[in-house]
Backbone bond lengths (Angstrom), bond angles and torsions (degrees), N, CA, C in turn:
res aa  C-N    CA-C-N  psi(-1)  N-CA   C-N-CA  omega(-1)  CA-C   N-CA-C  phi
1 M - - - 1.453 - - 1.532 110.56 -
2 F 1.325 115.47 -37.79 1.458 121.72 -179.37 1.527 111.00 -58.92
3 Y 1.328 116.62 -37.33 1.464 121.29 -176.05 1.520 110.80 -74.79
4 V 1.317 116.22 -35.60 1.462 120.55 177.16 1.525 109.30 -63.28
5 C 1.326 116.94 -39.61 1.469 120.71 177.82 1.527 111.13 -61.50
6 H 1.322 117.14 -39.94 1.468 120.12 178.05 1.527 110.92 -64.09
7 L 1.315 116.71 -41.47 1.458 119.46 -178.52 1.528 111.49 -70.57
8 V 1.333 117.73 -36.10 1.467 120.83 175.01 1.529 109.40 -66.05
9 D 1.320 116.63 -39.08 1.458 121.89 177.54 1.531 110.74 -59.99
10 V 1.309 116.85 -40.33 1.466 121.46 178.98 1.529 110.45 -63.52
11 V 1.319 116.88 -41.86 1.463 120.26 -179.90 1.529 110.17 -62.24
12 F 1.339 117.33 -46.46 1.456 119.83 179.46 1.530 111.85 -67.42
13 F 1.326 116.79 -32.86 1.463 121.54 176.72 1.531 110.05 -62.32
14 L 1.332 116.49 -43.93 1.467 120.75 178.44 1.523 111.26 -66.80
15 L 1.329 117.02 -42.60 1.465 120.37 178.60 1.525 111.38 -62.41
16 M 1.330 116.81 -38.04 1.455 120.87 178.10 1.534 110.85 -64.79
17 A 1.315 116.81 -41.28 1.467 120.17 179.93 1.528 111.17 -65.43
18 V 1.327 117.07 -42.25 1.461 120.42 179.05 1.525 110.28 -65.76
19 T 1.331 116.75 -41.26 1.467 120.37 178.11 1.524 111.07 -62.31
20 L 1.310 117.37 -44.99 1.463 120.20 177.66 1.517 111.48 -63.03
21 Y 1.331 117.42 -37.64 1.461 119.82 178.17 1.530 110.49 -63.51
22 V 1.330 116.36 -44.61 1.468 120.04 -179.73 1.519 110.86 -63.47
23 L 1.330 116.75 -40.54 1.459 119.91 -178.80 1.525 113.51 -72.69
24 L 1.330 117.01 -32.63 1.463 120.27 -172.02 1.523 114.34 -114.63
25 H 1.332 119.07 11.69 1.466 118.78 -175.78 1.527 112.42 -66.39
26 H 1.312 117.57 -23.27 1.471 119.22 179.02 1.531 111.78 -72.51
27 A 1.333 117.35 -21.78 1.461 120.93 -179.64 1.531 111.58 -77.23
28 G 1.307 116.50 -32.85 1.458 119.82 179.55 1.517 110.00 -177.88
29 K 1.322 115.88 105.59 1.462 119.35 -176.78 1.522 111.70 -66.82
30 H 1.322 117.26 -38.85 1.464 120.02 -177.15 1.523 110.95 -68.77
31 A 1.312 116.89 -41.49 1.463 119.85 178.14 1.527 110.62 -65.47
32 G 1.322 117.09 -38.79 1.456 121.03 177.73 1.517 112.36 -64.50
33 R 1.327 115.88 -43.12 1.463 119.62 178.00 1.519 111.56 -65.41
34 L 1.319 116.82 -37.61 1.463 120.70 177.57 1.526 110.37 -64.94
35 M 1.336 116.94 -39.43 1.457 120.57 177.87 1.526 110.48 -63.58
36 V 1.332 117.22 -45.68 1.456 120.35 179.98 1.527 110.30 -64.08
37 L 1.308 118.29 -39.79 1.454 121.41 177.89 1.532 110.94 -63.05
38 A 1.328 116.89 -43.43 1.469 120.32 178.24 1.524 111.15 -63.27
39 V 1.320 117.29 -38.74 1.469 120.50 178.61 1.520 110.80 -68.11
40 I 1.319 117.93 -38.11 1.467 120.21 178.29 1.519 110.64 -64.16
41 V 1.319 116.85 -42.33 1.470 120.48 177.74 1.527 110.17 -63.55
42 A 1.338 117.03 -45.34 1.469 120.43 179.60 1.519 111.29 -63.46
43 A 1.333 117.37 -39.84 1.467 120.88 179.26 1.527 110.81 -64.91
44 G 1.304 116.49 -38.22 1.466 119.96 176.33 1.512 112.09 -64.06
45 I 1.316 116.83 -42.50 1.462 120.94 178.76 1.522 110.63 -64.40
46 I 1.325 117.37 -43.29 1.462 121.32 179.43 1.527 110.31 -63.13
47 S 1.325 116.78 -42.62 1.467 120.47 -179.01 1.522 111.89 -65.06
48 V 1.315 116.88 -45.80 1.464 120.64 179.17 1.526 110.42 -64.32
49 S 1.313 117.23 -39.19 1.458 120.76 177.66 1.521 111.46 -63.02
50 A 1.334 117.39 -41.95 1.469 120.83 178.82 1.521 110.90 -64.49
51 V 1.318 117.50 -41.08 1.466 120.62 179.23 1.529 110.18 -65.91
52 F 1.321 118.57 -44.38 1.462 120.95 179.54 1.523 111.59 -64.32
53 T 1.319 116.98 -38.21 1.461 120.18 178.07 1.525 110.46 -65.44
54 Y 1.319 116.80 -42.20 1.460 120.87 179.01 1.531 110.98 -63.34
55 V 1.322 117.30 -46.08 1.451 121.33 -179.18 1.536 110.81 -65.03
56 S 1.316 117.52 -40.27 1.463 119.19 178.86 1.524 111.22 -66.12
57 L 1.335 117.59 -34.37 1.458 120.26 175.90 1.519 110.73 -67.39
58 L 1.322 118.04 -38.16 1.465 121.29 176.46 1.536 110.80 -62.60
59 V 1.307 115.91 -42.57 1.476 119.56 -179.46 1.528 109.42 -67.62
60 A 1.319 118.13 -41.13 1.461 121.24 -176.63 1.521 112.49 -68.68
61 T 1.326 117.02 -29.48 1.466 119.65 -176.90 1.530 112.82 -102.38
62 D 1.320 117.29 11.22 1.458 121.22 179.46 1.525 108.92 -67.85
63 G 1.308 116.96 138.83 1.461 120.56 -175.57 1.518 114.52 -80.24
64 S 1.312 119.50 -7.11 1.462 119.91 -176.47 1.502 114.21 -82.03
């Protein structure tokens, strides 16, 4: 359940970044694009971390 929460968090994080870009792109397109790029990188790191944590928990609790 913990991992699903992380992945849902990533989706909302990306939606928030896109919404902020749409609302603020007139103030500075380059800064907005940089923000979206940073959020995409962070979302990727969070997702990979959640998957690795889940897999390590599966390995640690394996009955064999």
